[in-house]
C-alpha positions as CSV (number, residue, x, y, z in Angstrom):
1,M,30.2,202.2,-159.9
2,T,30.7,197.9,-160.3
3,K,28.9,196.5,-156.8
4,R,31.1,193.5,-154.8
5,I,29.8,190.1,-155.1
6,E,30.4,187.5,-152.7
7,I,29.4,184.4,-152.9
8,K,28.8,181.8,-150.1
9,P,27.6,178.3,-149.3
10,A,24.0,179.0,-148.2
11,T,23.3,177.8,-144.4
12,S,20.0,177.3,-142.9
13,A,20.0,180.8,-141.9
14,D,19.6,181.8,-145.9
15,Q,16.5,179.7,-146.1
16,A,13.9,182.0,-146.0
17,A,14.9,184.7,-148.3
18,L,16.2,182.3,-150.6
19,A,12.7,181.0,-150.3
20,E,11.4,185.3,-151.3
21,I,13.8,185.3,-153.8
22,Y,12.9,182.3,-155.4
23,L,9.2,183.0,-155.0
24,V,8.8,186.9,-156.7
25,D,10.4,185.3,-159.2
26,R,8.6,182.1,-160.3
27,Q,5.5,184.5,-159.5
28,Q,6.8,187.4,-161.9
29,D,8.8,185.6,-164.8
30,F,6.8,182.1,-165.0
31,P,3.5,181.5,-165.8
32,W,3.5,178.4,-166.3
33,V,3.9,177.1,-162.7
34,A,0.7,176.9,-161.4
35,N,0.1,178.6,-157.7
36,P,3.8,178.9,-156.4
37,Q,4.9,178.4,-152.6
38,L,7.7,179.6,-150.2
39,E,8.2,176.4,-149.5
40,D,8.8,175.4,-152.6
41,F,12.2,176.5,-152.8
42,Q,12.5,173.6,-149.8
43,D,11.8,170.6,-151.4
44,D,12.7,171.5,-154.8
45,S,16.9,172.3,-153.3
46,R,16.6,169.6,-151.5
47,G,19.9,167.9,-151.9
48,E,21.7,170.0,-153.5
49,L,24.5,172.1,-153.2
50,V,23.2,176.4,-152.6
51,L,25.8,178.9,-153.6
52,V,24.6,182.9,-152.1
53,A,25.5,185.8,-154.2
54,W,25.3,188.2,-151.3
55,I,25.9,192.2,-153.1
56,D,26.4,195.0,-150.0
57,G,25.3,192.3,-146.7
58,Q,21.8,191.2,-149.3
59,R,21.3,188.2,-151.2
60,A,21.1,188.7,-154.3
61,G,20.6,185.3,-155.7
62,F,21.1,181.9,-154.8
63,C,22.2,178.7,-157.4
64,S,21.5,174.9,-156.7
65,L,23.5,172.2,-158.2
66,Y,22.4,168.7,-158.0
67,R,26.3,167.8,-157.8
68,L,26.3,163.5,-159.2
69,A,24.6,165.1,-162.6
70,N,26.7,168.2,-163.0
71,F,22.8,169.9,-163.7
72,I,21.9,173.6,-162.3
73,H,18.9,173.1,-161.1
74,L,18.3,176.4,-159.4
75,L,19.2,180.1,-160.7
76,F,17.6,183.1,-159.2
77,V,18.4,186.5,-158.9
78,A,16.8,189.3,-157.3
79,P,14.4,191.6,-159.0
80,D,16.7,194.7,-157.1
81,F,19.5,192.9,-158.2
82,R,20.0,192.0,-161.8
83,H,21.8,193.5,-164.8
84,L,24.4,193.1,-162.1
85,K,26.9,190.4,-163.1
86,V,25.4,188.1,-159.6
87,G,24.1,185.3,-162.6
88,E,27.5,184.8,-164.4
89,S,29.4,185.5,-160.7
90,L,27.5,182.7,-159.3
91,L,28.1,180.0,-162.5
92,T,31.7,181.6,-162.3
93,E,31.7,180.0,-158.8
94,M,29.3,176.5,-159.6
95,R,32.3,175.3,-162.1
96,Q,34.7,175.0,-158.9
97,Y,32.0,172.0,-158.0
98,A,31.6,170.5,-160.8
99,T,33.1,167.1,-161.7
100,A,32.5,167.4,-166.0
101,P,30.8,170.9,-168.0
102,L,27.6,171.7,-166.4
103,T,24.1,170.9,-167.9
104,L,20.7,173.5,-167.3
105,K,17.2,173.1,-168.5
106,C,16.0,176.8,-170.0
107,V,12.6,176.8,-170.7
108,M,12.3,177.6,-174.7
109,S,10.1,180.4,-174.0
110,N,12.2,182.8,-171.9
111,E,14.5,184.8,-174.0
112,N,16.0,186.5,-171.6
113,A,17.9,183.7,-170.3
114,L,18.8,182.2,-173.2
115,K,20.1,185.2,-173.5
116,F,22.3,185.4,-170.6
117,Y,23.5,181.8,-170.6
118,A,24.9,182.1,-173.9
119,Q,26.7,185.7,-173.1
120,V,28.2,182.8,-170.0
121,G,29.1,180.1,-172.4
122,F,26.2,177.8,-172.8
123,Q,25.0,176.4,-175.9
124,I,21.9,174.8,-176.4
125,V,22.3,170.4,-177.5
126,K,19.0,169.6,-177.0
127,A,15.6,170.5,-177.7
128,D,12.2,168.9,-175.7
129,S,9.1,170.2,-177.6
130,D,6.9,168.0,-176.0
131,A,7.3,168.9,-172.3
132,L,5.7,170.4,-170.7
133,P,6.5,173.7,-170.9
134,P,8.9,173.2,-173.9
135,N,12.4,173.6,-172.7
136,Y,16.0,173.2,-174.0
137,T,18.6,171.5,-172.9
138,L,21.9,173.1,-172.5
139,R,25.6,172.9,-171.8
140,D,28.9,175.0,-170.6
141,T,31.4,175.3,-172.9
142,R,33.8,177.5,-171.1
143,T,36.2,174.2,-169.7
144,E,38.6,175.9,-168.5
145,Q,37.6,177.5,-165.5
146,Y,36.8,173.8,-164.4
147,I,39.4,173.2,-162.0
148,A,38.7,169.8,-162.0
149,L,38.4,169.3,-165.6
150,V,42.1,171.4,-165.6
151,D,43.8,169.0,-163.0
152,L,42.4,166.0,-164.9
153,T,44.3,167.2,-168.7
154,E,47.3,169.1,-166.8
155,N,47.5,164.9,-165.7
156,K,47.6,163.1,-168.7
157,Y,51.1,160.6,-169.5
């Protein structure tokens, strides 16, 4: 049975739970991050639009968008909610806030994330082997899901 995922904008009441998801995920899956802290979430998402995925009354994950650049800065799913389409649902909703195709960066060695992003329509457009850690820039190809882009193409003369 598929779980119902509800996406809502983050509120101040979500901050502690989102910080915990961010911390746990980075401790488990981001060996290049030295000494992650709970406070990192607030610092790293400051000024960004943050959406929260809810399943059965629990926060399952979140996504943050730096709107000026249509850049997905953070996308994290709590370990207990992986493989339930939480990340895909967050990206689908985030497309509604974008004014151009979304971009993001992904560490080259993060094969699971790269496979996920390919499945949901992102393509590698740039490689930065000199960055620490080395990463790719990915761009979303599913422009038909963007309200702002569809509106622009429909209003052409």
